[in-house]
C-alpha positions, 0 to 999 in steps of 0.5 A, spaced: 519 472 476 515 478 478 508 477 482 504 483 483 498 485 487 494 492 487 489 494 492 485 500 489 481 506 492 484 505 499 481 511 503 487 514 505 492 519 502 498 517 498 502 521 502 501 517 509 501 511 505 508 512 502 511 512 509 509 505 510 511 503 503 518 506 503 519 502 509 518 495 506 521 496 499 527 492 498 526 487 504 525 480 504 517 479 504 517 475 510 521 480 514 516 486 511 510 482 513 513 482 520 515 489 521 508 491 518 505 487 523 507 491 529 506 498 526 500 501 529 498 505 523 492 504 519 496 505 513 501 499 515 494 494 515 493 496 508 500 495 506 500 488 510 494 486 506 496 488 499 503 484 501 499 478 504 495 478 497 502 478 493 505 472 497 498 468 496 499 470 488 506 468 488 505 461 492 498 459 489 499 462 481 506 461 480 508 456 485 514 460 489 516 459 496 515 465 500 522 465 503 525 466 497 521 473 495 523 480 496 519 486 495 522 489 489 517 495 489 512 498 493 509 504 491 502 508 493 499 513 488 494 518 488 487 515 487 480 519 486 479 525 490 472 526 493 470 533 493 466 536 499 464 543 501 463 546 508 460 553 509 465 558 511 464 566 513 460 571 509 456 565 505 462 562 501 464 555 501 471 551 503 473 545 499 474 538 503 478 533 499 477 526 501 483 523 498 484 516 496 490 512 493 492 505 490 497 501 493 502 496 488 507 491 491 511 487 486 515 481 489 521 478 485 525 471 487 531 474 484 536 477 489 
């Protein structure tokens, strides 16, 4: 059985978030949680929060044991981009892109 958890509109670029999601993909869920707990990055905290939500979904909604679960898929996709502008030389304006992303974690009990 597969269990999905999604966190949407995290205020960080998907490129920075993918570094963490690639690390935990394929790991046992509890091992992934332990790894994310010691990584000192903002992206690790967001991925850990999503993983914790996925574990809670599996336990409460489907009656699965956390020890038997693996991270089948962990992806970070681009979300909405907020556009701001800053003044530049000679009266022009330069864009500032404030990116966001969506984190999706799929847990599975198959080996």
